[in-house]
C-alpha positions in Angstrom: 114.6 116.9 88.6 117.0 114.8 90.7 115.7 116.2 93.9 112.1 115.4 92.9 113.1 111.8 92.2 115.0 111.6 95.5 111.9 112.9 97.3 109.6 110.4 95.5 112.0 107.6 96.5 112.0 108.7 100.1 108.2 108.9 100.2 108.0 105.4 98.6 110.5 104.0 101.1 108.5 105.5 104.0 105.3 104.0 102.7 107.0 100.6 102.4 108.4 100.9 106.0 104.9 101.7 107.4 103.3 98.8 105.6 106.0 96.4 106.9 105.6 97.8 110.4 101.8 97.4 110.1 102.2 93.8 109.1 104.7 93.1 111.9 102.4 94.7 114.5 99.3 92.9 113.1 97.9 90.7 116.0 96.0 88.4 113.7 97.4 84.9 113.3 100.1 84.1 110.8 99.4 82.3 107.5 101.2 79.0 107.1 103.7 79.0 104.1 102.0 75.9 102.7 98.7 77.8 102.5 100.4 80.7 100.8 102.0 78.5 98.2 98.7 76.6 97.6 97.0 80.0 96.9 99.8 81.1 94.6 99.7 77.8 92.7 95.9 78.1 92.3 96.1 81.8 91.2 98.8 81.0 88.7 96.9 78.0 87.3 93.8 80.2 86.9 95.8 83.0 85.2 97.4 80.5 82.8 94.0 79.0 82.0 92.5 82.5 81.4 95.4 83.6 79.2 95.3 80.5 77.1 98.4 78.6 78.2 100.9 81.2 79.0 103.8 82.8 77.0 
C-alpha cells in the first residue's frame, strides 16, 4: 500500500512540475498582482453573497 501511495505522490509531483514549467514558459503577458487581487476580492464577495454572509 505504501508503494502505491508513494507512486501516486510521485505522479502528482510530476504533474505539478509540468504545470509550473508550462506557466513559466508561457509567452503571454503577465497579470499584474493588483488585477489578481481585485479578481479574488470580487470572487470572494460573490461567494459570500451567494452563501448568505459566510460562516
